[in-house]
N, C-alpha and C positions, 0 to 999 in steps of 0.2 A: 547167782550171778553177783559179781561185785561192781559197784559203780564208784569210780574214784572222784575225788574233788576235781572240779573243772579248772583249767587254766584260766588265768586272768583275762586273756584274750576272748574267752567265751562270755564273759560277764560284763554287764553295764558298769560304768564307773561307779555308780552307787553300790551295786552288788560287790564290786571289787574291794570296796572298804570293809567287807565282812570276812575276807579271806583270813584275817587274823584269828578268827573263831574256830575255824575247822580246816584241817588237813588230814585226809584219810584216804585210804584205798578202798573203803567199803561204806559208802554213805547209807546204804539200806541198813546195815548193822547199827550205824550211828543213829539213825532215825529211831529204830527199835529201842536202843539203849537209852536214848533221850526220853522216850515215853515213860520209862520206869523212873528215871532220875527226876523228871518234872512231876510226876505223880507224887513221888516221895517228898519233894520239896514243898508242894502245895499242902500235902496232908500234915506237914509239921509247921506250916506257917502260922505264926501267933494270930488268933482271932481278933485281938485288939488292934492289929495292924492293917486288917483288910481294907479299911475305909480311909486309911492315912494317905495324905498327899504331901510330898516332901516340899512343895512350893505351890503358890497360888497358880491355878491354870494347869497344873500337872494332874495326870490321871491317878485315880486311886489304884491300889493293888488289884482290886476286883476288876476296874476297867482295863488295866493293863493285861490281865489274864484273858479278858474278853477280847481284847485286841489281838491276842495270839490266836484265838479261835477264829475270828473273822479273817485274819490274814491267811491262816492255813487253808481255810475253805476256798478262798479266792485264788491262792496260788495253786491249789490242787486242781481246780477248775481249769486254770490256765495250762497246766501241764497236760491234762486230759485232752484238751482241745488241740494242742501242739502235737501230742503223741498220735493223735487221729489225723494229722496233716490238714487240720483246719487252718487255713491262711487268713482267716478274717482278723484284722487288727482288733485287739482288745483294749478297752479303756482302762485308765488307771483308777485308783479309788482314793478318796480323802480319808485317811484313817482318823483324823480328828472329827470329821462330820459323822463317820460311822459311830464313833464312841459316843459323841453328843447325843445321837439319836437312838442309842441302845439303852438298855436298862441295867447294864452290868453292875453299876454301883449299888444297886438295890438288891442284888442277887448274892447270896452266900458264896464265898469262894469255893467251898466243897462242891457246890452245884456246877459252878463254871469249870472247876477242875474235871468233874465227871464228864461234862460236855466235851472238854478238851481231850480227854482220853478216847472218847468215842470217835471224835474227828481224826485223831491220830491213827487209831486202829484202821479206819477207812483209808487214810492216806497211805499207811504202810501196805495194806492189801492191794491198793491200786498200783503203787509203784512195783510191787513184786511181780505184777503181770506184765510189765513193759519188757520189751526185747531191748538188745543193745542198740538196735536201729532207732527204736522209739526215743531212747534217751538222747540221741543226737538230733532229733527233730527240733525245729525252731519256728518261732513266730514273733509277732510284734505285740507287746503289751506296754501300755503307758509310754508309747512312742519310743520304745527301746526293743532291740532284738533280744530274745532270750531263748536258750535251749531248755529242753525238759531237764536235763542234768543240772543246768544252772538254777533252775526253779527248785529242784530237790535240795540243792546245796543251800539256797537262801532260806527255805523253810527251816532247815536245821540251825543255820547260823543266826537267823533273825531270833529264834527262841533263845539261843545262847546269849546273844546280846541283851535281851530284855531281862532274862533271869540274872544276869550280871548287874543290870541297873537296879533291880529289886534288892539284891544283896548289899550293893553299895549305898544306895539312897534311901531305901525304905527300911531295911533292917538296922543299919548303923545309925539312923536318925532317931531322935527321942520323941 
């Protein structure tokens, strides 16, 4: 089954800002391809830059990679709840608090990347089990309505955004 990029009307204002990252008629294929691209990106990342912060108060690359793990876990859980027609409103999460209370900065990037691959494999397998109807299911998360398709979109686009930040601010900085 192919799952196309959602229309802007299906996305919260915040999610709409990520439409520039992804336009496809097959988000499941994009999710799989991204797993390989990201894995290769982290494998080639310079070890000397793993703990680099481009400014005071910004995350290190390890923390940013950990943030991608945390976010995908949370978004996948939301998608599962909505696909199962659970209409319980879900709370948001504070990514800065999560990162501050994690130990990602002290964990080698290779270990975080391995964790991210496992999370992504689980995410892919879960979304592949969903029917077309399940992708249309919606629920409330962080006081905003979201569809399962919108969540899948954001998982992909969110990672694209952050890897772009890494390329621009971490790899180009001295």
